[in-house]
BANUGU-827464 format. One record per residue (C-alpha): x, y, z. Coordinates in Angstrom, 3 decimals. Layout:
BEGIN
{{X Y Z}},
...
# end
This chain:
BEGIN
{{-7.861 -7.839 -38.389}},
{{-6.476 -8.063 -34.755}},
{{-4.296 -10.942 -34.015}},
{{-4.559 -12.893 -30.760}},
{{-1.856 -13.086 -28.192}},
{{-0.866 -14.873 -25.099}},
{{0.695 -12.878 -22.147}},
{{3.451 -14.459 -20.094}},
{{2.385 -15.978 -16.861}},
{{4.292 -16.648 -13.614}},
{{5.468 -20.180 -13.126}},
{{4.283 -22.089 -10.068}},
{{7.685 -23.443 -9.823}},
{{9.489 -20.420 -9.192}},
{{9.316 -17.314 -7.122}},
{{10.961 -14.991 -9.459}},
{{9.106 -11.999 -10.516}},
{{8.424 -12.177 -14.390}},
{{7.600 -9.258 -16.628}},
{{6.236 -9.344 -20.276}},
{{8.107 -7.543 -23.093}},
{{7.278 -7.439 -26.721}},
{{9.520 -8.014 -29.606}},
{{9.615 -5.118 -31.921}},
{{7.473 -5.644 -34.904}},
{{5.642 -8.730 -33.187}},
{{2.545 -9.235 -31.122}},
{{3.960 -12.196 -29.198}},
{{5.513 -11.613 -25.699}},
{{8.560 -12.908 -24.357}},
{{9.050 -13.506 -20.637}},
{{11.965 -12.540 -18.415}},
{{13.045 -11.831 -14.931}},
{{12.925 -8.313 -13.436}},
{{16.698 -8.897 -12.463}},
{{17.656 -8.435 -15.923}},
{{16.026 -5.048 -16.379}},
{{17.942 -1.788 -15.563}},
{{16.686 -0.081 -12.556}},
{{16.018 3.551 -13.437}},
{{14.814 6.395 -11.222}},
{{14.478 9.118 -13.856}},
{{13.581 8.933 -17.642}},
{{16.515 8.218 -20.033}},
{{16.801 8.844 -23.508}},
{{15.379 6.285 -26.070}},
{{18.478 7.164 -28.233}},
{{21.450 9.207 -28.132}},
{{20.074 12.734 -28.645}},
{{22.404 15.792 -29.151}},
{{21.756 19.334 -28.005}},
{{21.592 20.178 -31.654}},
{{18.636 17.848 -32.099}},
{{16.883 19.355 -29.102}},
{{17.572 22.819 -30.264}},
{{16.292 22.181 -33.678}},
{{13.043 20.329 -32.278}},
{{12.263 23.228 -29.922}},
{{13.429 26.120 -32.419}},
{{15.696 27.284 -29.735}},
{{19.005 29.174 -29.800}},
{{21.751 26.894 -28.569}},
{{24.412 28.189 -26.550}},
{{27.336 25.656 -26.227}},
{{28.429 22.540 -27.796}},
{{26.030 21.186 -30.456}},
{{27.516 17.546 -29.941}},
{{26.706 17.170 -26.302}},
{{24.562 14.279 -25.729}},
{{21.612 14.379 -23.280}},
{{21.110 11.120 -21.774}},
{{18.387 11.729 -19.197}},
{{15.963 14.595 -18.039}},
{{15.540 15.836 -14.309}},
{{14.765 18.911 -12.182}},
{{17.451 21.527 -11.448}},
{{18.254 20.273 -8.045}},
{{18.191 16.479 -8.912}},
{{19.991 16.977 -12.154}},
{{23.353 15.127 -12.785}},
{{26.018 15.142 -15.462}},
{{24.220 14.319 -18.851}},
{{21.050 15.577 -17.723}},
{{18.730 18.061 -19.473}},
{{16.803 20.413 -17.168}},
{{14.988 23.610 -17.490}},
{{14.344 26.792 -15.558}},
{{10.665 27.265 -15.101}},
{{10.588 31.038 -13.806}},
{{12.713 33.546 -11.851}},
{{11.851 31.808 -8.590}},
{{14.002 28.956 -9.580}},
{{17.102 31.129 -10.728}},
{{18.840 30.531 -7.254}},
{{19.273 26.738 -8.225}},
{{21.111 27.410 -11.629}},
{{24.402 28.248 -10.148}},
{{24.448 24.936 -8.217}},
{{22.949 22.709 -10.780}},
{{24.882 19.769 -12.270}},
{{22.836 19.571 -15.258}},
{{24.572 19.150 -18.722}},
{{22.226 21.624 -20.317}},
{{19.273 23.734 -19.456}},
{{16.256 25.117 -21.422}},
{{15.879 28.913 -20.331}},
{{13.766 31.815 -21.304}},
{{16.793 33.914 -21.737}},
{{20.509 33.523 -21.950}},
{{22.248 33.489 -18.731}},
{{25.740 35.072 -18.646}},
{{28.672 33.039 -16.861}},
{{26.726 29.820 -16.889}},
{{28.795 26.738 -16.851}},
{{26.477 24.461 -18.593}},
{{25.046 24.639 -22.003}},
{{21.750 26.676 -22.623}},
{{18.801 26.377 -25.099}},
{{16.995 29.548 -25.149}},
{{13.141 29.038 -25.775}},
{{10.260 31.325 -25.242}},
{{8.373 28.785 -22.976}},
{{10.910 26.423 -21.247}},
{{8.250 24.425 -19.240}},
{{6.452 23.697 -22.595}},
{{9.480 22.929 -24.572}},
{{10.767 20.525 -21.705}},
{{7.420 18.697 -21.958}},
{{7.699 18.404 -25.754}},
{{11.277 17.251 -25.515}},
{{10.402 14.567 -22.894}},
{{7.600 13.346 -24.993}},
{{9.663 13.257 -28.146}},
{{12.817 11.580 -27.017}},
{{12.303 10.148 -23.502}},
{{8.863 8.448 -23.286}},
{{8.932 5.132 -25.024}},
{{6.270 4.615 -27.733}},
{{3.880 1.787 -26.944}},
{{3.925 -1.039 -29.582}},
{{0.562 -2.534 -30.487}},
{{0.165 -5.716 -28.637}},
{{-3.262 -7.034 -30.231}},
{{-6.037 -8.694 -28.356}},
{{-5.319 -10.833 -25.506}},
{{-6.930 -14.302 -25.439}},
{{-8.156 -13.346 -22.008}},
{{-10.348 -10.705 -22.966}},
{{-14.247 -11.316 -22.425}},
{{-15.887 -10.403 -25.702}},
{{-19.565 -9.983 -26.394}},
{{-21.073 -10.004 -29.952}},
{{-20.553 -7.455 -32.658}},
{{-17.509 -6.025 -31.386}},
{{-15.161 -3.722 -33.628}},
{{-11.544 -3.268 -32.736}},
{{-9.506 -0.932 -34.923}},
{{-5.877 -1.658 -35.973}},
{{-2.882 -1.296 -33.806}},
{{-5.190 -1.544 -30.734}},
{{-3.883 -3.264 -27.555}},
{{-6.424 -4.849 -25.376}},
{{-4.896 -6.509 -22.200}},
{{-5.945 -9.588 -20.232}},
{{-9.183 -9.395 -18.214}},
{{-10.820 -6.530 -20.183}},
{{-14.448 -6.983 -20.752}},
{{-15.855 -5.722 -23.951}},
{{-19.710 -5.975 -24.014}},
{{-21.892 -6.229 -26.998}},
{{-21.563 -3.780 -29.905}},
{{-18.586 -2.032 -28.166}},
{{-16.399 -0.032 -30.529}},
{{-12.628 0.395 -29.812}},
{{-10.733 2.902 -32.105}},
{{-7.447 2.413 -33.913}},
{{-4.295 2.594 -31.750}},
{{-6.184 2.581 -28.424}},
{{-4.928 0.818 -25.361}},
{{-7.156 -0.690 -22.817}},
{{-5.123 -2.033 -19.636}},
{{-6.241 -5.000 -17.424}},
{{-9.514 -4.748 -15.649}},
{{-11.287 -2.242 -18.040}},
{{-14.827 -2.882 -18.430}},
{{-16.636 -1.333 -21.556}},
{{-20.396 -1.360 -21.445}},
{{-22.864 -2.357 -24.292}},
{{-22.862 0.038 -27.424}},
{{-19.990 2.239 -25.980}},
{{-17.656 3.756 -28.241}},
{{-13.971 4.603 -27.537}},
{{-12.114 6.744 -30.141}},
{{-8.678 6.572 -31.685}},
{{-5.394 6.583 -29.849}},
{{-7.063 6.495 -26.330}},
{{-5.371 5.110 -23.138}},
{{-7.639 3.503 -20.578}},
{{-5.857 2.532 -17.459}},
{{-6.522 -0.417 -15.238}},
{{-9.822 -0.850 -13.645}},
{{-11.670 1.842 -15.373}},
{{-15.349 1.392 -15.756}},
{{-16.960 2.804 -19.080}},
{{-20.768 1.984 -18.621}},
{{-23.243 1.234 -21.588}},
{{-24.010 3.846 -24.279}},
{{-20.914 6.167 -23.547}},
{{-19.088 7.942 -26.291}},
{{-15.475 8.848 -25.786}},
{{-13.507 10.748 -28.388}},
{{-10.127 10.624 -29.784}},
{{-6.865 10.835 -27.690}},
{{-8.559 10.599 -24.419}},
{{-6.675 9.564 -21.394}},
{{-8.599 7.783 -18.374}},
{{-6.572 7.006 -15.257}},
{{-7.170 4.067 -13.025}},
{{-10.316 3.587 -11.096}},
{{-12.336 6.114 -12.892}},
{{-16.072 5.332 -13.446}},
{{-17.866 7.000 -16.683}},
{{-21.588 6.642 -17.059}},
{{-22.635 5.663 -13.573}},
{{-26.192 6.381 -12.610}},
{{-27.120 10.041 -11.678}},
{{-28.264 10.759 -8.002}},
{{-31.779 11.182 -8.949}},
{{-34.619 10.276 -6.484}},
{{-38.122 11.467 -5.892}},
{{-39.748 11.588 -2.333}},
{{-43.474 10.341 -1.727}},
{{-44.896 8.573 1.331}},
{{-41.669 9.232 3.361}},
{{-39.612 6.992 0.849}},
{{-36.989 7.774 -1.720}},
{{-38.102 6.500 -5.164}},
{{-35.304 6.009 -7.892}},
{{-35.493 8.025 -11.181}},
{{-34.235 5.846 -13.977}},
{{-31.057 7.406 -15.321}},
{{-31.531 6.624 -19.063}},
{{-29.188 9.387 -20.495}},
{{-25.578 8.967 -21.635}},
{{-21.996 10.540 -21.317}},
{{-20.116 12.262 -24.070}},
{{-16.537 12.952 -23.646}},
{{-14.888 14.816 -26.601}},
{{-11.450 14.729 -28.039}},
{{-8.262 15.293 -26.079}},
{{-9.808 15.142 -22.609}},
{{-7.773 13.710 -19.408}},
{{-9.577 12.250 -16.474}},
{{-7.516 11.603 -13.532}},
{{-7.838 8.516 -10.965}},
{{-10.930 7.783 -9.229}},
{{-13.111 10.404 -11.172}},
{{-16.911 9.671 -11.469}},
{{-18.849 11.187 -14.262}},
{{-22.449 10.434 -13.959}},
{{-24.993 9.777 -16.948}},
{{-27.630 12.173 -17.526}},
{{-31.262 11.483 -16.326}},
{{-32.205 12.387 -19.860}},
{{-30.101 13.713 -22.707}},
{{-26.289 14.046 -22.115}},
{{-23.577 14.662 -19.669}},
{{-20.781 16.397 -21.672}},
{{-17.058 17.062 -21.063}},
{{-15.858 19.043 -24.049}},
{{-12.583 18.889 -25.986}},
{{-9.329 19.731 -24.193}},
{{-10.606 19.506 -20.527}},
{{-8.241 18.190 -17.799}},
{{-9.725 16.585 -14.776}},
{{-7.814 15.952 -11.687}},
{{-8.102 12.946 -9.211}},
{{-11.242 12.381 -7.155}},
{{-13.631 14.824 -8.924}},
{{-17.319 14.110 -8.899}},
{{-19.265 15.389 -12.163}},
{{-23.138 14.879 -11.667}},
{{-25.789 14.123 -14.236}},
{{-26.646 16.587 -17.064}},
{{-23.497 18.718 -16.286}},
{{-21.829 20.239 -19.094}},
{{-18.222 21.049 -18.711}},
{{-16.853 23.604 -21.472}},
{{-13.606 23.234 -23.529}},
{{-10.155 23.366 -21.987}},
{{-11.448 23.529 -18.370}},
{{-9.150 22.697 -15.418}},
{{-10.887 20.929 -12.428}},
{{-8.611 20.291 -9.628}},
{{-8.779 17.312 -7.171}},
{{-11.940 16.910 -5.133}},
{{-14.057 19.337 -7.016}},
{{-17.836 18.392 -6.833}},
{{-20.095 19.706 -9.381}},
{{-23.876 19.095 -8.776}},
{{-26.428 18.296 -11.519}},
{{-27.301 20.581 -14.396}},
{{-24.632 23.003 -13.882}},
{{-22.665 24.362 -16.917}},
{{-19.208 25.853 -17.496}},
{{-17.791 27.986 -20.290}},
{{-14.654 27.540 -22.037}},
{{-11.161 27.781 -19.998}},
{{-12.742 27.729 -16.715}},
{{-10.530 26.858 -13.684}},
{{-12.010 25.461 -10.598}},
{{-9.719 25.003 -7.550}},
{{-9.452 22.099 -5.246}},
{{-12.270 20.841 -3.008}},
{{-14.593 23.555 -4.560}},
{{-18.220 22.789 -4.485}},
{{-20.774 23.738 -7.199}},
{{-24.491 23.595 -6.565}},
{{-26.957 22.416 -9.147}},
{{-28.217 24.554 -11.978}},
{{-25.339 27.091 -11.831}},
{{-23.759 28.682 -14.698}},
{{-20.116 29.730 -15.014}},
{{-19.017 31.938 -17.761}},
{{-16.006 31.787 -20.005}},
{{-12.466 32.267 -18.305}},
{{-13.944 32.428 -14.860}},
{{-12.016 31.079 -11.879}},
{{-13.427 29.576 -8.730}},
{{-10.856 29.372 -5.805}},
{{-10.127 26.320 -3.869}},
{{-12.667 25.333 -1.262}},
{{-15.184 27.792 -2.575}},
{{-18.887 27.042 -2.144}},
{{-20.626 28.340 -5.305}},
{{-24.532 28.580 -5.129}},
{{-24.849 31.501 -7.773}},
{{-23.953 32.076 -11.424}},
{{-20.459 33.477 -12.250}},
{{-20.024 35.985 -14.792}},
{{-17.451 35.720 -17.651}},
{{-13.893 36.463 -16.485}},
{{-15.062 36.579 -12.841}},
{{-12.900 35.390 -9.957}},
{{-14.775 34.230 -6.879}},
{{-13.633 32.786 -3.387}},
{{-15.105 31.843 -0.216}},
{{-18.317 29.925 1.035}},
{{-20.618 31.148 0.003}},
{{-18.532 32.408 -2.968}},
{{-18.299 36.138 -3.584}},
{{-15.859 38.489 -5.758}},
{{-12.200 37.572 -4.607}},
{{-11.579 41.174 -3.598}},
{{-14.422 41.216 -1.233}},
{{-13.480 37.808 0.138}},
{{-9.900 39.001 0.882}},
{{-11.260 42.080 2.730}},
{{-13.369 39.874 4.706}},
{{-10.520 37.392 5.416}},
{{-8.353 40.444 6.659}},
{{-11.186 41.231 9.239}},
{{-11.455 37.594 10.105}},
{{-7.718 37.596 11.031}},
{{-8.307 40.252 13.474}},
{{-11.370 38.965 15.171}},
{{-9.742 37.723 18.308}},
{{-8.331 41.394 18.780}},
{{-11.584 42.952 17.927}},
{{-13.295 40.486 20.455}},
{{-11.008 41.490 23.215}},
{{-11.724 45.226 22.425}},
{{-15.511 44.579 22.579}},
{{-15.193 42.889 25.865}},
{{-12.988 45.801 27.422}},
{{-15.797 48.326 25.966}},
{{-18.448 46.150 27.715}},
{{-16.508 46.144 31.032}},
{{-16.145 49.856 31.089}},
{{-19.709 50.430 30.171}},
{{-20.815 48.148 33.037}},
{{-18.458 50.023 35.521}},
{{-19.975 53.269 34.436}},
{{-23.561 51.995 34.816}},
{{-22.829 50.759 38.373}},
{{-21.344 54.290 39.495}},
{{-24.163 56.422 41.090}},
{{-24.775 59.403 39.240}},
{{-24.043 62.781 41.051}},
{{-26.959 65.364 41.330}},
{{-26.272 68.275 39.255}},
{{-25.681 71.819 41.103}},
{{-28.565 74.186 40.695}},
{{-28.179 76.408 37.934}},
{{-28.535 80.241 39.037}},
{{-30.431 82.401 36.566}},
{{-28.519 85.451 35.245}},
{{-29.767 88.815 36.407}},
{{-31.612 90.926 33.816}},
{{-29.256 93.502 32.336}},
{{-30.441 97.115 33.409}},
{{-31.449 99.416 30.799}},
{{-28.982 102.481 30.282}},
{{-30.483 105.770 31.537}},
{{-31.171 108.240 29.062}},
{{-30.655 112.123 29.445}},
{{-33.964 114.113 29.735}},
{{-34.805 115.885 26.695}},
{{-34.578 119.806 26.960}},
{{-37.360 121.987 25.706}},
{{-36.462 124.658 23.377}},
# end
């Protein structure tokens, strides 16, 4: 059962900003002023964490004092005493000597380095795991706010947190441990899986299915009508969009993404795919597993992508296009044809990347080539304007005289 809870409100008699916090192990909030809260500009450790603990967690080799405590995390240049940082690649090596960090995650040991080191195969991944483990506060389940609009036959799993002004329509299903922030709309018959995080003002229309551990950022709309019309008599007649949307496990949608429902059938985003802000996914599109779609990508209806496809920012993909596994579409490409597996394309219209690079090399020389063409045209006009001189008469060569032969003597 989900217990009800009240959220602290701002008093009309005071202008102090109030915040809502939660007692550990309780669903009931307590209110306090923001003046009493510490102001932090970087993540701080949830508890005292030593380098020995971090090395053990990352399975890295520690070079330095195991008892040294990391109190925060930061980038190389911004790190201060007590901070843990990391060396992403060789390009950042110049900042290592000047960093003030207490310890670094590095791919290999660096000699004559003043701070401690933890040697790991993949410092960036290790840093992400350390931050998630030791520096990100775990959300406590808050229960169900009394300011939630609820339809009939609602099912909410244990340890879910439903914030004020969420709308749950009839037969909505919310999985265990999911969090719905203020302003979320869940349409009739929609299903949200376990451990999902739905940020403020997300709209999940009717009949949508969302898997487990899905993150949807603010302002995104899932299940809006596809852009389908038929022309007759000079008018656009709307085609009813009666399909649905399925988002599989471990998908993340950025802010202000739109995923249209299918005309018939399903629009699908398969597991592990990550979508950046401001991406448009049209009706009946099928996005494969573990894709990366960068900001402002637009995918028209009924197109399909394989697994581990990367589409760069502002790329446009036409309708009914198929992109093979492990393919890459460069930023600002215009794709109107199928792409084979592992192919890399660029340009508008898109073409194989090497051909596009050759074309771009020529484009860079166009001003010079244009001037050369103008010079050649001017020279040609000058030659045409000059009257041609009459050719001198050609004298015929004299015929060669035959050599005289001596008369034959009679015997």
